[in-house]
DRENVEXTI-755371 format. One record per residue (C-alpha): residue in one letter; x, y, z. Coordinates in pm, whole numbers, padded with zeros to 5 digits, always signed. Layout:
AXYZ ...
//
This chain:
M+07174+08137+18766 S+07440+08222+18570 G+07822+08273+18635 Q+07714+08435+18976 V+07602+08302+19332 R+07365+08499+19486 S+07454+08533+19905 G+07357+08824+20145 Q+07647+09056+20265 V+07981+08984+20460 R+07861+08976+20802 S+08035+08992+21147 G+08297+08802+21295 Q+08572+08738+21025 G+08394+08751+20729 H+08173+08535+20534 I+08274+08207+20333 L+08137+08004+20017 L+08157+07620+20099 V+08220+07376+19800 A+08183+07067+19899 L+08032+06730+19770 C+07661+06716+19826 G+07563+06373+19798 N+07260+06209+19961 Y+07308+05887+20085 N+07690+05874+20171 I+07772+05906+20541 G+08162+06006+20453 N+08073+06310+20256 R+07772+06416+20490 V+07991+06416+20793 Q+08310+06544+20616 H+08105+06855+20519 Y+07894+06893+20827 A+08298+06921+21005 L+08451+07137+20746 Q+08166+07373+20807 E+08161+07355+21168 V+08552+07426+21169 I+08560+07752+20916 K+08263+07900+21141 N+08479+07801+21452 L+08739+08039+21332 G+08457+08294+21353 F+08314+08273+20962 E+07961+08262+20830 V+07968+07989+20565 D+07692+07948+20313 N+07706+07613+20114 L+07677+07554+19726 F+07451+07254+19631 H+07470+07167+19275 F+07118+07053+19177 D+07171+06706+19098 E+07206+06680+19441 I+06861+06881+19548 Y+06650+06760+19274 P+06597+06448+19128 K+06663+06389+18784 K+06351+06286+18594 L+06275+05935+18404 T+06272+05870+18112 V+05969+05685+17918 A+06190+05370+17933 Q+06272+05375+18282 R+05891+05431+18404 V+05793+05128+18222 K+05957+04903+18318 K+05914+05080+18703 I+05541+04964+18620 I+05642+04647+18525 K+05879+04562+18824 Y+05515+04689+18983 M+05313+04449+18837 L+05556+04141+18880 A+05616+04222+19224 S+05215+04282+19285 L+05181+03904+19123 G+05365+03771+19450 I+05735+03738+19230 K+05956+03703+19517 K+06269+03846+19315 F+06057+04189+19256 K+05888+04198+19542 L+06266+04199+19706 S+06353+04464+19496 L+06117+04692+19571 I+06165+04649+19911 S+06518+04770+19882 E+06459+05072+19625 R+06190+05146+19915 N+06513+05094+20173 F+06731+05343+19981 L+06424+05636+19955 D+06356+05593+20303 R+06765+05638+20426 T+06769+05879+20153 E+06486+06124+20313 I+06723+06041+20651 F+06994+06212+20504 N+06809+06519+20352 E+06653+06600+20700 F+07051+06602+20799 N+07148+06860+20565 D+06844+07061+20647 K+06933+07054+20993 Y+07297+07069+21021 I+07449+07207+20631 N+07324+07613+20684 N+07217+07814+20356 K+07208+07582+20123 I+07271+07759+19775 P+07170+07566+19494 V+07348+07570+19153 D+07355+07432+18816 I+07746+07339+18698 N+07661+07362+18368 K+07536+07764+18399 I+07844+07833+18672 I+08095+07631+18432 N+08073+07732+18083 S+08293+07863+17763 D+08217+08251+17786 S+08338+08310+18138 V+08472+08045+18398 Q+08547+08268+18693 Y+08304+08557+18855 N+08335+08854+19064 N+08179+08810+19404 N+08252+09089+19650 N+07991+08894+19922 Y+08250+08627+20056 N+08606+08647+20193 F+08711+08345+20022 V+08561+08022+19843 V+08654+07686+20005 T+08642+07365+19829 G+08692+07036+20047 S+08760+06711+20125 D+08687+06392+19986 Q+08700+06266+19656 I+08652+06629+19475 W+08968+06625+19247 S+08955+06229+19119 P+08940+06181+18725 L+08724+05883+18809 Y+08401+06051+18940 S+08483+06430+18740 G+08398+06534+18397 K+08586+06891+18280 K+08311+07071+18421 M+08278+06919+18769 L+08625+06926+18817 Q+08667+07327+18703 Y+08323+07328+18964 F+08572+07153+19248 L+08882+07380+19104 L+08693+07696+19187 E+08769+07826+18843 F+08440+08002+18866 V+08602+08201+19170 E+08837+08487+19079 P+09222+08363+19189 N+09301+08537+19525 K+08967+08406+19694 R+09028+07993+19631 V+09086+07811+19912 N+09152+07410+19915 Y+09116+07183+20234 A+09187+06801+20249 P+09108+06710+19870 S+09158+06316+19716 F+09214+06277+19397 G+09154+05896+19433 V+09428+05779+19206 T+09832+05823+19200 K+09845+05994+18874 I+09653+06187+18607 S+09580+06045+18271 D+09816+06276+18033 E+09480+06343+17809 R+09384+06524+18130 Y+09714+06690+18214 N+09600+07059+18140 E+09313+07023+18302 Y+09417+06948+18624 K+09800+07178+18575 E+09561+07461+18467 G+09302+07417+18766 L+09578+07330+19070 S+09805+07622+18964 G+09495+07849+19065 F+09562+07805+19427 K+09797+07970+19617 K+09866+07708+19850 L+09781+07373+19819 S+09658+07067+20032 C+09543+06683+19994 R+09402+06443+20279 E+09660+06119+20129 Q+10021+06178+20121 S+09993+06007+19737 G+09781+06306+19670 C+10085+06523+19785 D+10315+06302+19612 L+10140+06329+19252 M+10066+06723+19307 R+10502+06768+19326 E+10592+06478+19095 Q+10358+06518+18775 F+10315+06937+18845 N+10587+07049+19028 L+10353+07243+19286 N+10398+07169+19646 S+10137+07090+19918 E+10108+07025+20254 L+09959+06705+20430 V+09624+06759+20635 L+09390+06576+20773 D+09014+06496+20707 P+08778+06764+20882 T+08604+06478+21064 L+08926+06458+21292 L+08917+06836+21356 L+08659+06776+21587 N+08665+06573+21904 P+08448+06302+22032 E+08252+06601+22256 Q+08154+06785+21913 W+08060+06488+21787 R+07803+06415+22029 K+07596+06700+22043 I+07471+06624+21678 S+07435+06206+21774 R+07116+06023+21777 K+07032+05662+21906 P+06903+05447+21616 N+06525+05361+21586 F+06643+04990+21599 K+06756+04780+21942 I+07116+04811+22026 P+07297+04491+22183 E+07463+04588+22512 K+07750+04468+22311 Y+07848+04474+21921 I+08035+04525+21680 L+07984+04732+21433 V+08032+04651+21055 Y+08069+04990+20793 S+08207+04787+20487 L+08129+04983+20124 D+08179+04657+19952 K+08106+04279+20025 L+08317+04107+20228 S+08495+03804+20143 D+08500+03482+20304 H+08832+03583+20414 Y+08704+03868+20599 K+08363+03688+20727 N+08577+03452+20860 L+08796+03720+21065 L+08475+03935+21168 E+08384+03626+21356 K+08698+03566+21485 F+08719+03975+21613 A+08313+03977+21729 A+08376+03666+21965 G+08036+03610+21999 R+07956+03940+22025 E+07682+04083+21826 I+07696+04244+21481 I+07512+04545+21314 N+07570+04590+20954 I+07517+04920+20846 H+07592+04941+20491 D+07387+04615+20399 P+07072+04696+20165 S+06923+04382+20272 D+06947+04398+20650 L+06646+04618+20572 E+06643+04761+20992 H+07016+04812+21011 F+07051+05020+20656 L+06848+05280+20785 T+07143+05451+20944 G+07204+05844+20838 P+07534+06045+20999 Q+07349+06087+21310 E+07306+05725+21386 F+07677+05628+21267 I+07789+05880+21467 Y+07639+05697+21778 L+07699+05349+21699 I+08071+05425+21642 D+08082+05554+22026 H+07910+05265+22179 A+08029+05012+21980 D+08310+04739+22101 G+08448+04760+21827 I+08457+04835+21444 F+08496+04613+21181 T+08556+04870+20805 D+08672+04942+20485 S+08601+05311+20525 F+08825+05561+20544 H+08565+05791+20794 G+08475+05461+20982 T+08859+05457+21014 A+08846+05819+21116 F+08568+05788+21380 S+08698+05488+21492 I+09041+05638+21577 N+08887+05964+21698 F+08628+05780+21919 N+08915+05567+22046 K+08794+05235+21976 N+08956+04884+21886 F+08892+04831+21498 I+09017+04635+21178 V+09048+04782+20828 L+08998+04607+20563 G+09125+04640+20208 K+09488+04503+20188 E+09383+04186+19985 K+09380+04202+19647 N+09011+04114+19558 H+08832+04313+19793 G+08618+04577+19604 R+08787+04855+19767 N+09177+04801+19753 F+09208+05074+19499 M+09105+05302+19787 F+09338+05187+20087 D+09569+05464+20039 R+09323+05704+20217 M+09352+05464+20518 N+09682+05350+20546 T+09814+05771+20532 I+09636+05851+20858 L+09714+05480+20975 T+10095+05506+20952 R+10097+05849+21059 L+09958+05746+21383 N+10198+05375+21445 L+09859+05204+21359 S+09923+04982+21067 D+09875+04696+21257 R+09478+04723+21227 A+09526+04689+20855 E+09704+04376+20838 A+09435+04123+20724 G+09490+03823+20963 K+09850+03879+21048 N+09912+03849+21423 F+09511+03849+21433 P+09367+04006+21661 P+09552+04255+21658 N+09752+04438+22021 E+09521+04690+22227 I+09582+05027+22099 N+09783+05276+22316 Y+09597+05547+22258 N+09791+05814+22481 D+10026+05796+22207 V+09793+05784+21928 N+09595+06136+22077 Q+09928+06320+22108 K+09989+06247+21750 L+09660+06354+21651 N+09660+06649+21850 L+10012+06753+21685 M+09826+06681+21344 R+09513+06877+21443 E+09736+07201+21516 S+09950+07174+21205 S+09596+07134+21001 L+09456+07429+21152 K+09769+07626+21136 Y+09685+07570+20751 L+09366+07659+20735 R+09410+07989+20935 E+09683+08073+20686 C+09476+08034+20373 L+09196+08238+20541 N+09389+08506+20658 V+09316+08407+21035 K+09585+08563+21283 
//
């Protein structure tokens, strides 16, 4: 497919939307935000198609050197060498986990359309004219991050292959507080192609204003636009045994000794389920549906993940946010958690040891603020999609 995306015709209701989101087959956060934005748009009366770029559907072929290395690893493992046996077990675990995510995509992400970014974004014609869609929406997560997006990937997520009057963005993130001079023009041109702009973090809104003189609206991550009952509809109990009382650990980085000590205090004798430790062969096989169930039934959550934070808030859970520690691997990502915590007056959740454990959360106050933020965020999306 080159320069054009296939689809059906505009249908009943409000019309037909093409959604361009991150489509990772292993990351809980991008799966739940993708599903959430799809469902929110459907709830506004639209039918939704989803672009999946090829790398996320078809695994890359191994090189000859990689195949040889794999064969050697299997031979050494068969000889009983522990290091290689554990490596193969871990590899198998990742493959099994990927299958869980593929199952989620097949079941809950509608009308997946494979696309080759190298063909849809090309030097001859960056735009295409497609009358089958009312709008093309991009979001959420770190789709505009210079840390992950090369030039073509950035053009893809800035919707430069779409005619300008159909480009809509919802809750994208930059993942940085400043765009380098080398990439300034790429961003300036792409951002200027939208009539309205939004961002998930305050730092992103500040970046657009200070570097590009562009106004943007601070909106909620799409996962917070769905309420707990809507999430429970797709929740699924994991296959492994669930303790009656447990603390859920969802840390994308290894826990420091400091955080391990805090976790012991926070758990206070309760069992711990860590779902992002590849060496934990049982709990690592947790997909998006199981993640929702475990959040819903946990006594508390211990996390350095934005979506771990967002779901803890949405399900009114006691939780601790990691990341303020200077030597914590995800410290540079803390801003996204800080934005939502500050807006909901929950900054004490991230004190990393000060006044630990923090006070009980007044969720009556939190839920009132969250509902107002939902209304404001949905208002932005309705305006972009011309929904009355």
